[in-house]
C-alpha positions in Angstrom: 113.5 95.0 -121.8 109.8 94.4 -122.2 108.7 97.2 -124.5 107.9 96.1 -128.0 107.0 98.5 -130.8 105.5 97.2 -134.1 106.4 99.4 -137.1 105.9 96.7 -139.8 104.8 98.3 -143.0 105.7 101.8 -141.9 109.3 102.0 -142.9 110.9 102.7 -146.3 111.7 99.4 -148.1 115.4 100.3 -148.4 115.7 100.9 -144.7 114.2 97.6 -143.9 116.7 95.9 -146.3 119.6 97.6 -144.5 118.3 96.7 -141.0 118.0 93.1 -141.9 121.5 92.9 -143.3 122.9 94.5 -140.1 120.8 92.2 -138.0 121.9 89.1 -139.8 125.6 90.0 -139.7 125.7 91.1 -136.1 123.7 88.2 -134.7 125.7 85.8 -136.9 128.9 87.0 -135.1 127.2 87.1 -131.6 127.5 90.9 -131.5 124.9 92.8 -129.5 123.8 96.1 -131.0 121.2 98.8 -130.8 120.0 101.7 -133.0 120.8 105.1 -131.6 120.8 108.7 -133.0 118.2 110.3 -135.2 116.9 107.1 -136.6 116.1 105.8 -133.0 114.2 109.0 -132.4 112.1 108.5 -135.6 111.5 104.7 -135.0 110.2 105.2 -131.5 108.6 108.7 -131.5 107.3 109.0 -135.0 106.7 105.5 -136.4 106.0 104.0 -133.0 103.8 106.7 -131.3 102.8 109.1 -134.1 104.8 112.2 -133.2 105.2 114.6 -136.1 108.6 114.1 -137.8 110.5 117.4 -137.8 113.4 116.4 -140.1 114.0 113.1 -141.8 117.3 111.3 -142.0 119.0 108.8 -144.3 121.7 108.2 -141.7 121.5 105.3 -139.2 123.8 104.9 -136.2 124.4 101.5 -134.7 126.1 101.1 -131.3 127.8 97.7 -131.1 129.2 96.0 -128.1 132.4 94.3 -129.1 135.3 92.5 -127.3 138.0 93.9 -129.6 138.8 96.0 -132.6 139.2 92.7 -134.5 135.5 92.0 -133.8 134.6 95.4 -135.0 136.5 94.8 -138.3 135.0 91.4 -138.7 131.5 92.9 -138.6 132.6 95.5 -141.2 133.9 92.7 -143.4 130.6 90.8 -143.0 128.6 93.9 -143.9 130.8 94.4 -147.0 130.1 90.9 -148.1 126.4 91.8 -147.9 126.9 94.6 -150.4 127.6 97.6 -148.1 130.5 99.8 -149.1 133.3 100.7 -146.6 134.2 104.4 -146.4 137.9 104.8 -147.2 138.4 107.8 -144.8 136.0 107.2 -141.9 136.6 103.9 -140.1 133.1 103.7 -138.7 131.1 104.6 -141.8 129.5 102.4 -144.5 127.2 103.1 -147.4 124.3 101.1 -148.7 122.3 101.5 -152.0 119.0 99.7 -151.7 117.1 97.8 -154.4 115.4 101.1 -155.4 118.8 102.7 -156.0 118.4 105.0 -153.0 121.5 105.7 -150.8 121.7 105.2 -147.1 124.6 105.9 -144.7 125.3 103.9 -141.5 127.8 104.4 -138.8 128.8 101.6 -136.5 130.0 102.9 -133.1 131.8 100.4 -130.9 131.8 100.2 -127.1 132.7 97.5 -124.6 136.3 96.2 -124.3 137.6 98.8 -126.8 137.1 101.8 -124.5 139.8 103.4 -122.3 139.6 104.3 -118.6 137.7 107.5 -119.5 135.1 105.5 -121.4 136.4 106.9 -124.8 137.3 105.1 -127.9 140.3 106.2 -130.0 139.7 105.5 -133.6 142.3 103.6 -135.6 144.7 103.9 -137.2 146.3 106.8 -135.3 143.9 107.2 -132.4 143.7 111.0 -132.8 139.9 111.1 -133.0 138.2 110.2 -129.8 134.5 109.7 -129.0 132.8 109.1 -125.6 130.8 105.9 -125.2 129.2 107.1 -122.0 125.5 106.1 -122.0 125.9 103.2 -124.5 125.9 100.4 -121.9 122.8 101.9 -120.2 121.1 102.3 -123.5 121.7 98.7 -124.4 120.5 97.5 -121.0 117.3 99.5 -121.3 116.7 99.1 -125.0 113.3 98.6 -126.5 112.6 96.1 -129.3 111.1 97.3 -132.6 109.6 94.8 -134.9 110.3 95.9 -138.5 109.1 92.8 -140.4 106.6 90.1 -139.6 107.6 87.3 -142.0 110.3 86.6 -141.5 110.2 88.3 -138.1 113.0 90.8 -137.5 113.3 92.6 -134.2 115.9 95.3 -133.6 117.0 96.9 -130.4 116.5 100.7 -130.2 117.5 103.2 -127.6 114.5 104.3 -125.6 113.7 108.0 -125.1 115.5 108.2 -121.7 118.6 106.7 -123.2 118.3 108.9 -126.3 118.4 112.0 -124.1 121.5 110.7 -122.1 123.4 110.0 -125.3 122.5 113.3 -126.8 123.5 115.2 -123.7 127.0 113.5 -123.9 127.2 114.1 -127.7 126.3 117.8 -127.3 129.4 118.3 -125.1 131.7 116.8 -127.9 130.4 118.5 -131.0 131.0 121.8 -132.6 128.6 124.7 -132.1 126.4 124.1 -135.2 126.1 120.3 -135.0 125.4 120.2 -131.3 122.3 122.4 -131.7 120.6 119.4 -133.3 121.3 117.2 -130.3 119.7 119.7 -127.9 116.8 120.3 -130.3 116.2 116.6 -130.4 116.0 116.4 -126.6 113.4 119.2 -126.7 111.5 117.2 -129.4 111.5 114.0 -127.3 110.5 115.9 -124.2 107.6 117.6 -126.0 106.3 114.3 -127.5 107.0 112.0 -124.5 103.4 112.0 -123.4 102.3 110.4 -126.7 103.5 107.2 -125.2 100.3 105.9 -123.3 102.2 104.5 -120.3 104.0 107.8 -119.9 100.8 109.9 -120.1 99.2 107.7 -117.4 102.3 108.1 -115.2 102.3 111.9 -115.6 98.8 112.1 -114.0 98.9 109.1 -111.6 102.3 110.0 -110.1 101.5 113.6 -109.6 103.8 115.2 -112.1 101.1 117.1 -113.9 99.8 118.6 -110.6 103.3 119.5 -109.4 104.0 121.2 -112.7 100.7 123.2 -112.8 99.3 120.9 -115.5 102.1 121.8 -118.0 102.6 118.6 -119.9 106.0 119.5 -121.2 107.3 120.5 -117.8 105.8 117.3 -116.3 107.5 115.2 -118.9 110.8 116.9 -118.2 110.3 116.1 -114.5 109.6 112.5 -115.2 112.4 112.2 -117.6 114.8 113.7 -115.1 113.9 111.0 -112.5 114.3 108.3 -115.1 117.6 109.6 -116.3 118.9 109.6 -112.7 117.6 106.0 -112.2 119.3 104.5 -115.2 122.6 106.5 -115.5 125.7 104.7 -114.5 127.9 106.7 -112.1 130.5 107.8 -114.7 127.7 109.0 -116.9 126.0 110.8 -114.1 129.2 112.5 -113.0 130.0 113.5 -116.6 126.6 115.2 -117.1 126.9 117.0 -113.8 130.4 118.3 -114.7 129.5 119.5 -118.2 125.8 120.4 -118.0 125.1 121.2 -114.4 128.3 122.8 -112.9 129.6 124.3 -116.2 127.4 127.4 -116.3 128.4 128.6 -119.9 127.6 125.1 -121.2 124.4 125.0 -119.2 123.1 128.3 -120.6 124.1 127.3 -124.2 122.5 123.9 -123.9 119.2 125.3 -122.5 119.1 127.9 -125.3 119.8 125.2 -128.0 117.1 123.0 -126.6 114.4 125.7 -126.5 115.0 129.5 -126.3 111.9 130.0 -124.2 111.5 127.0 -121.9 115.0 125.4 -122.1 116.3 126.6 -118.8 113.3 125.3 -116.9 113.3 122.0 -118.8 117.0 121.5 -118.1 116.5 122.1 -114.4 114.0 119.3 -114.3 116.1 117.0 -116.4 119.2 117.4 -114.3 118.0 118.2 -110.7 117.5 114.5 -109.8 121.2 113.8 -110.8 122.7 115.9 -108.0 
């Protein structure tokens, strides 16, 4: 993990407040975490590399690696002691009102020793609601660091663009029709802005992706991302994506359409071909 992005002075004050509270609580308990979801997208692509922001969010998702549900609950208690409110219905959700009286919402999504043999978590108390954690271990392993404050220095781990796409592919398969469109659209957004990262742009030219893709930057980015997805995906994650987005033709067609009505099919071919 050697990529560091400095966004000091670029974030809303209230968001920085919340990040610092989570960072203090998690590190105090020895819990490793990273930021995922739409806020990861904005931290890296918009604040880090200047991509235009398509839709803002006041929701922050944290994936936390825990040894037990007790450790998960202990983190919630620590956050509550820091002034965050615990949602009475959703086990994973907390609220935060910053010093400017603006509301924020955060979800803490556990993985690690709380998952079952299928890499799912079953939320207490009754375990009826399940969620896949596929992609979270890879995302943590490959996470980038983002500096949000200089003094005192605060560094948070954030899912990188490759991990974001893997996580959103998995999430798309679990959500209802309307919500999952955002996941696919976010993948299209990341793909179309990937070349704003200087090292990526260099790779597109130096490694021949642009030439192979007839100098189409988006297609070249999809090709590179596909190779990177295959390189970092753990075997269960790879098999899951193959089953649900490569071999399942109705899913494949719907996902491509949600990603981009015009180019989605070609992009998805390049994103998934290296997996098989």
